[in-house]
C-alpha positions in Angstrom: -18.2 8.2 -5.4 -17.2 5.0 -7.2 -18.6 1.5 -6.5 -15.5 0.6 -4.7 -15.4 3.6 -2.5 -19.1 3.4 -1.9 -18.8 -0.2 -0.6 -16.1 0.9 1.8 -18.1 3.9 3.0 -21.2 1.8 3.6 -19.2 -0.7 5.7 -17.5 2.1 7.7 -20.9 3.7 8.4 -22.1 0.3 9.8 -18.9 0.1 12.0 -17.3 -2.7 9.9 -13.7 -2.8 8.7 -13.4 -3.9 5.0 -10.8 -6.6 4.6 -9.1 -7.4 1.3 -6.6 -10.0 0.0 -3.8 -9.9 -2.4 -4.8 -12.4 -5.1 -4.1 -13.0 -8.7 -4.3 -16.1 -11.0 -3.5 -16.3 -14.7 -6.5 -18.6 -15.4 -9.8 -16.7 -15.8 -11.6 -19.7 -14.2 -9.3 -19.7 -11.2 -9.4 -15.9 -10.9 -13.2 -16.0 -10.9 -13.3 -18.8 -8.3 -11.0 -16.8 -6.0 -13.2 -13.7 -6.3 -16.3 -15.7 -5.5 -14.6 -17.2 -2.4 -13.6 -13.8 -1.2 -17.1 -12.4 -1.8 -18.6 -15.3 0.2 -16.2 -15.0 3.1 -17.7 -14.3 6.6 -16.4 -10.7 6.5 -17.0 -7.4 4.8 -14.8 -7.9 1.8 -13.7 -6.4 -1.5 -12.0 -8.3 -4.2 -8.5 -8.1 -5.7 -7.2 -8.9 -9.2 -3.4 -8.7 -9.0 -1.5 -8.7 -12.3 1.5 -10.8 -13.2 5.1 -9.6 -13.2 5.3 -9.4 -17.0 2.4 -7.1 -17.2 3.8 -5.1 -14.3 6.9 -4.2 -16.4 5.0 -3.8 -19.7 6.3 -7.0 -21.3 2.9 -8.0 -22.7 4.4 -10.1 -25.4 6.0 -12.4 -22.8 2.7 -12.5 -21.0 0.9 -13.6 -24.2 3.5 -16.2 -24.9 3.1 -17.6 -21.4 -0.6 -17.9 -21.8 -0.2 -19.6 -25.2 2.4 -22.0 -23.8 0.5 -22.8 -20.6 3.3 -21.5 -18.5 2.4 -20.5 -14.9 2.2 -16.8 -14.3 2.2 -15.2 -10.9 -0.9 -13.1 -11.5 -3.7 -12.1 -13.9 -2.4 -10.7 -17.2 -5.2 -8.2 -17.6 -3.7 -6.5 -20.7 -3.2 -9.8 -22.5 -6.6 -11.2 -21.8 -9.4 -9.8 -24.0 -11.7 -7.4 -22.1 -14.6 -9.9 -22.7 -12.6 -12.5 -20.9 -12.2 -10.3 -17.9 -15.9 -9.3 -18.1 -16.7 -13.0 -17.9 -14.5 -13.3 -14.8 -16.6 -10.6 -13.2 -20.0 -11.8 -14.5 -22.5 -12.0 -11.7 -20.3 -10.1 -9.2 -22.5 -7.0 -9.4 -22.3 -5.2 -6.1 -19.0 -6.8 -5.2 -16.2 -4.3 -6.1 -12.9 -5.5 -7.3 -9.6 -3.6 -7.3 -6.8 -4.2 -9.8 -3.3 -4.3 -8.1 -0.2 -4.1 -10.3 3.1 -2.5 -9.2 3.8 -0.7 -12.5 5.7 2.5 -13.0 3.9 2.8 -16.4 0.3 1.8 -15.7 -1.2 3.3 -18.9 -2.0 -0.1 -20.6 -3.3 -1.5 -17.3 -5.6 1.4 -16.7 -6.9 1.0 -20.2 -7.5 -2.7 -19.8 -9.3 -2.4 -16.5 -11.6 0.4 -17.8 -12.4 -1.7 -20.9 -13.4 -4.5 -18.6 -15.7 -2.3 -16.6 -13.5 -2.1 -13.4 -13.3 1.2 -11.5 -10.6 0.8 -8.9 -6.8 0.4 -8.9 -3.7 1.6 -7.0 -0.1 2.6 -7.0 1.7 6.0 -7.6 4.4 7.7 -9.5 6.9 7.5 -6.6 5.8 4.4 -4.8 5.7 2.2 -7.9 9.0 3.6 -9.3 11.7 3.9 -6.6 11.4 0.5 -5.0 10.2 -1.5 -8.0 11.5 0.0 -11.3 14.6 1.0 -13.1 12.7 3.8 -14.9 13.8 7.3 -14.1 11.3 9.0 -11.7 10.6 11.6 -14.4 9.3 8.9 -16.8 7.1 7.4 -14.0 5.6 10.9 -13.2 4.8 11.4 -16.9 3.3 7.9 -17.3 1.2 8.3 -14.2 0.0 11.8 -15.2 -1.3 10.5 -18.5 -2.9 7.4 -16.8 -4.7 9.5 -14.2 -6.0 12.0 -16.7 -7.7 9.2 -18.6 -9.1 7.4 -15.5 -12.4 7.9 -13.8 -12.6 5.7 -10.7 -11.0 5.1 -7.3 -7.3 5.3 -7.0 -5.3 4.2 -3.9 -1.8 5.6 -3.3 0.8 3.1 -2.4 3.0 5.8 -0.9 2.4 4.7 2.7 4.1 1.4 1.9 7.4 2.5 0.6 10.1 -0.2 0.9 7.7 -2.3 3.0 9.6 -1.7 6.2 12.1 0.4 8.1 10.8 3.7 6.6 9.9 6.0 9.5 6.1 6.8 9.7 6.3 10.5 9.0 7.8 9.9 5.5 5.2 7.2 4.8 2.4 9.6 5.8 3.9 12.4 3.7 4.4 10.3 0.6 0.8 8.9 0.8 -0.6 12.4 1.0 1.6 13.8 -1.8 0.7 11.0 -4.2 -3.0 11.5 -3.4 -2.6 15.3 -4.1 -0.9 14.3 -7.4 -3.9 12.1 -8.2 -6.4 14.9 -7.4 -4.5 17.4 -9.5 -4.9 15.1 -12.5 -8.6 14.7 -12.1 -9.1 11.8 -9.8 -12.0 12.5 -7.4 -11.9 9.3 -5.2 -8.8 8.2 -3.5 -7.5 6.1 -0.6 -4.4 6.7 1.4 -2.2 3.8 2.5 -0.1 3.1 5.5 1.8 -0.1 6.1 2.0 -1.6 9.7 5.5 -1.1 11.0 7.3 -2.1 14.2 5.4 -0.4 17.0 1.6 -0.3 17.4 1.4 3.0 19.3 3.6 4.7 16.7 1.5 3.2 13.9 -1.7 4.4 15.4 -0.2 7.9 15.8 0.9 7.8 12.1 -2.6 6.8 10.9 -4.2 9.6 12.8 -1.6 12.0 11.3 -2.5 10.7 7.9 -6.2 11.4 8.5 -5.4 14.9 9.7 -3.4 15.7 6.6 -5.9 14.1 4.3 -8.6 16.3 5.8 -6.5 19.3 5.2 -5.1 18.7 1.7 -7.9 16.5 0.2 -11.0 18.1 1.6 -12.6 18.4 -1.9 -12.4 14.7 -2.9 -13.7 11.5 -1.5 -11.0 9.6 0.6 -10.5 6.9 3.0 -7.5 5.2 4.7 -6.2 1.7 4.0 -3.8 -0.2 6.3 -1.5 -2.9 5.1 -0.6 -5.9 7.3 3.2 -5.9 7.8 5.0 -6.0 4.5 8.4 -7.2 5.8 9.8 -10.5 6.8 6.7 -12.4 8.1 6.5 -14.9 11.0 7.3 -18.5 10.0 4.8 -20.1 12.4 1.1 -20.1 11.5 0.2 -18.8 15.0 2.8 -16.0 14.7 1.6 -15.0 11.2 -2.1 -15.0 12.4 -1.2 -12.9 15.4 0.6 -10.3 13.2 -2.3 -10.1 10.7 -4.9 -9.8 13.5 -2.8 -7.1 15.1 -3.0 -5.2 11.9 -6.8 -5.4 12.0 -6.8 -4.1 15.6 -4.6 -1.3 14.6 -6.9 -0.3 11.7 -9.9 -0.1 14.0 -8.0 1.6 16.8 -6.8 4.4 14.5 -10.0 4.8 12.4 -8.9 3.3 9.1 -11.7 1.9 6.9 -9.9 -0.9 5.0 -7.2 -3.5 5.6 -5.0 -5.5 3.2 -4.3 -8.8 4.9 -1.5 -11.3 4.9 -1.8 -15.1 5.4 -0.1 -17.9 7.4 1.7 -18.9 4.2 3.5 -15.5 3.6 6.9 -16.7 4.8 6.8 -19.8 2.7 4.9 -19.5 -0.6 2.0 -17.9 -2.5 -1.1 -18.5 -0.4 -4.1 -20.6 -1.6 -7.6 -19.2 -1.9 -8.6 -21.0 1.3 -5.7 -19.4 3.2 -6.7 -16.0 1.9 -10.3 -16.5 3.1 -9.1 -17.7 6.5 -6.9 -14.6 6.9 -9.9 -12.4 5.9 -12.2 -14.0 8.4 -9.6 -14.0 11.2 -8.9 -10.3 10.6 -12.6 -9.5 10.5 -13.1 -11.3 13.9 -10.2 -9.4 15.4 -11.6 -6.1 14.1 -15.0 -6.8 15.5 -13.5 -7.1 19.0 -11.5 -3.9 18.7 -12.5 -0.3 19.4 -11.5 3.1 18.2 -9.4 5.3 20.4 -9.9 9.0 20.8 -6.4 10.2 21.6 -2.8 9.2 21.0 0.5 10.3 22.5 2.1 12.8 20.2 5.7 11.9 19.4 6.1 14.2 16.4 4.9 12.2 13.5 2.3 14.7 12.4 4.7 17.6 12.7 7.4 15.8 10.7 4.9 14.7 8.0 3.4 18.2 7.8 6.9 19.7 7.3 7.6 17.3 4.5 4.3 17.8 2.7 4.5 21.6 3.0 8.1 21.7 1.8 7.2 19.8 -1.4 4.0 21.7 -2.2 5.7 25.0 -1.7 8.0 24.2 -4.7 7.2 25.7 -8.1 5.0 23.8 -10.5 2.4 21.2 -10.3 2.6 18.3 -7.8 4.5 16.0 -10.3 7.1 18.7 -11.0 7.3 19.4 -7.2 7.9 15.7 -6.5 10.7 15.5 -9.0 12.4 18.6 -7.5 11.9 17.3 -4.0 13.8 14.1 -4.7 16.4 15.9 -6.7 17.1 18.3 -3.8 16.8 15.5 -1.1 13.7 17.1 0.5 12.3 13.6 0.1 14.8 10.8 0.8 13.8 7.1 1.3 16.0 5.1 3.6 17.7 2.1 2.1 16.3 2.8 -1.4 18.9 2.3 -4.1 17.1 3.9 -7.0 19.4 6.5 -8.6 16.8 9.3 -8.3 16.8 8.9 -4.5 19.4 10.9 -2.6 20.3 8.0 -0.3 21.4 10.0 2.7 18.5 9.1 5.0 18.8 6.2 7.5 16.6 4.8 10.2 16.8 2.2 13.0 14.5 0.5 15.5 15.0 1.8 19.1 14.7 -0.3 22.2 10.9 0.4 22.4 10.3 -0.9 18.9 9.8 2.5 17.4 11.3 3.5 14.0 13.6 6.4 14.5 15.7 8.6 12.1 19.4 8.0 12.3 20.0 10.6 9.6 17.6 12.8 7.7 19.9 14.1 5.0 18.4 17.4 3.5 14.8 16.6 4.5 13.1 19.4 6.5 12.8 17.3 9.6 14.0 18.8 12.9 17.4 17.6 13.9 15.9 17.0 17.3 14.1 14.1 15.7 17.4 12.4 14.8 18.4 9.6 17.3 22.1 9.0 16.9 22.2 6.5 19.7 21.0 3.6 17.5 23.1 0.7 16.4 25.7 1.1 13.7 24.2 0.7 10.2 26.1 -2.5 9.4 24.7 -5.6 7.6 24.2 -7.5 10.8 22.2 -4.7 12.4 20.1 -4.3 9.3 19.3 -8.0 9.1 18.4 -8.1 12.8 16.0 -5.1 12.2 14.4 -6.8 9.2 13.7 -10.0 11.1 12.6 -8.3 14.4 8.9 -8.3 13.9 8.8 -11.9 12.7 10.9 -13.2 15.6 8.8 -11.3 18.2 5.5 -12.7 16.9 6.8 -16.3 16.5 8.2 -16.1 20.1 4.9 -14.8 21.5 2.9 -17.8 20.2 5.3 -20.6 21.2 
């Protein structure tokens, strides 16, 4: 077990939810100060070192030029900084694990840089960091991630449960999270976490997280794993009270469904990049909400587990290794992400939010999901309906706090 995974496991054994920010600054001094503030927060925390957008797309020359010119970057350029610089950022943080977050369809240089600096945790995936974020063909992403994983010994978190951030029905999020973790394991990674992003209905989300745990227990029984929940990744409430409520609800969801870690959002999400103080406040608020929540033993079964199981099994029954199977699944439309415009995505699946707030399939294309799961009574998929769905969670939480 890696240092990162061990810290999460120890907190879980003590009944504490680990809370984690998104945070990345170009300046080593600012990055170090941010990590120290997170470490010292009144919560069980792990640190985050988020890379900049140049590094994400592999434009390391531009990142170096920005550092040279003093231009402001939106993250820490870990490949452009010398390993000794990053080691200095981490100096004295022994026992406080830090994860590198990046968003890259080609993470090979990033994996090399974090290993050189002595870090042992990162995240992403060949599907989840290609289809929404990259113009690269999915085949290239699978090849790059295969090479990166084979040269990596540490903890790797799949981003598959966060596809598109919002409006992706939970069964597909669960399936993608499991499939990317199976891909990691095939390439030698022995410590993984499986992600799930908070969606539009707390009961459906809790059911999905439990389904994720069931499938992880089935398909990943020979590796160390835990579940990480992301606070809502769509349009965020504009009021501080609404934003805080949504973040705290994510913490309650994580505890309720048995997740071990939470990625938080702040009161500034709808407006700008949050400050360190705002990140710390979000961590402490989430930790307080989690401490007042309790796990639940049973959940209403609305079919999330059955749908996710059908998707995972359909992909893993395809010939070849998990990467080859993922490529074939997208080529055949066995996996199809709603509203994803990448050319390697079939683009036939659609979803909507029903009158109870649950995400439902409007169309499943060629995916092996029962047609009984398709709800054709939803609103027409026009631009007005899509915008209303995208803003629904924000409006509800702002309204509840006025």
